[in-house]
C-alpha positions in Angstrom: 1.4 -5.2 12.2 1.3 -1.5 12.4 4.9 -0.5 12.7 4.0 3.0 14.0 2.1 1.6 17.1 3.4 -2.1 17.3 0.1 -3.4 17.2 -0.8 -6.6 15.7 -3.8 -7.1 13.8 -5.3 -10.9 13.0 -8.0 -11.3 10.4 -9.9 -14.5 9.7 -9.7 -15.9 6.2 -12.2 -13.5 4.5 -10.6 -10.6 6.3 -7.4 -11.8 4.9 -8.9 -12.1 1.4 -10.4 -8.6 1.7 -7.2 -7.3 2.5 -5.4 -9.1 -0.4 -7.9 -7.7 -2.8 -7.5 -4.2 -1.3 -3.7 -4.8 -2.1 -4.7 -5.5 -5.7 -6.5 -2.4 -6.0 -9.8 -3.6 -6.5 -12.7 -1.1 -5.6 -15.6 -2.0 -3.2 -17.7 -3.5 -6.2 -14.9 -5.5 -7.3 -14.2 -6.9 -3.9 -17.8 -7.7 -3.3 -17.9 -9.4 -6.7 -15.0 -11.4 -6.2 -16.0 -12.5 -2.6 -19.6 -13.5 -3.9 -17.7 -15.7 -6.3 -15.1 -17.3 -3.7 -17.5 -17.8 -0.7 -20.8 -19.2 0.1 -22.3 -16.1 2.0 -25.7 -14.3 1.5 -24.9 -10.9 0.0 -26.6 -8.9 2.7 -24.1 -10.6 5.5 -21.3 -9.9 3.1 -22.1 -6.4 2.9 -22.5 -5.8 6.7 -19.1 -7.6 7.5 -17.4 -6.2 4.6 -18.3 -2.7 5.7 -17.6 -3.5 9.2 -14.0 -4.5 8.4 -13.5 -1.5 6.2 -14.5 0.8 9.1 -12.4 -0.9 11.5 -9.4 -0.7 9.2 -10.1 3.1 8.8 -10.6 3.6 12.3 -6.9 2.0 12.9 -5.7 4.2 9.8 -4.6 1.1 8.1 -6.5 2.0 5.0 -7.8 5.2 3.6 -10.7 5.8 0.8 
């Protein structure tokens, strides 16, 4: 929930895991490696969806680089 706008955001299981790993302080490469270990997914699809989620979170000003 964004307390500034009262918007509620919903993440799927993978998105939630990315959010948790961001909170742990992992960088992009660390997050990719961890997701590749935890989920059965093609690396190209993982990269695409990972970058789309990061862009959406940045666009909503929920994360910064």
